[in-house]
C-alpha positions in Angstrom: -46.2 37.7 45.0 -46.7 41.5 45.2 -44.6 43.8 43.1 -43.0 45.3 46.3 -42.0 41.8 47.6 -40.7 40.8 44.2 -38.5 43.9 44.0 -37.3 43.3 47.6 -36.5 39.6 46.9 -34.7 40.4 43.6 -32.6 43.1 45.3 -31.7 40.7 48.1 -30.9 37.9 45.6 -28.5 40.2 43.7 -26.4 40.4 46.8 -26.1 36.6 47.4 -22.7 35.5 46.3 -23.7 32.0 45.1 -26.3 33.6 42.9 -24.1 36.3 41.4 -23.8 34.5 38.1 -27.6 34.9 37.5 -28.8 37.7 35.3 -31.6 40.0 36.3 -34.3 37.8 34.6 -33.1 34.6 36.3 -33.1 36.4 39.7 -36.7 37.5 39.0 -37.6 33.9 38.2 -36.1 32.8 41.5 -37.8 35.7 43.3 -41.2 34.7 41.9 -40.7 31.1 43.1 -40.0 32.1 46.7 -42.6 31.1 49.3 -42.8 32.4 52.9 -42.6 29.6 55.5 -43.0 29.9 59.3 -41.9 27.4 61.8 -43.1 26.6 65.3 -41.1 27.2 68.4 -38.6 24.3 68.9 -39.1 23.0 65.4 -35.8 22.0 63.7 -35.5 23.7 60.3 -32.1 22.2 59.2 -29.8 19.8 60.9 -26.1 20.2 60.2 -24.7 17.3 58.2 -28.0 16.0 57.0 -28.9 16.3 53.3 -31.5 18.9 52.4 -34.1 19.5 49.7 -34.9 23.1 50.3 -33.1 26.5 50.0 -33.9 28.9 52.8 -33.5 32.7 52.9 -34.0 33.8 56.4 -35.6 37.3 56.5 -36.7 37.4 60.2 -35.6 35.5 63.2 -37.6 35.3 66.4 -35.9 32.3 67.9 -32.7 30.8 69.1 -29.7 29.3 67.2 -28.2 26.7 69.5 -24.4 26.8 70.2 -22.4 24.4 68.0 -24.3 25.3 64.8 -22.7 27.1 61.9 -24.1 30.4 63.3 -22.3 29.7 66.5 -19.3 27.5 65.5 -18.0 27.5 69.1 -20.1 25.1 71.2 -19.3 27.2 74.3 -20.5 30.4 72.7 -23.4 32.2 74.3 
């Protein structure tokens, strides 16, 4: 991980409410463990209601979030 990315990740993590109890060194440890992941068009990343093993921090979206998901709680939303 580059120093620039590490600083960017640490700064972002400092603003995440569920991680606010971490001190700076703990946030840096988390930042160092982050790995970028890309997904193919149409590939499901998470399915609401199913257990998960991963923690995602979305930095860029070039896709579609279907209605009825937590990003669009109203199934009739555009």
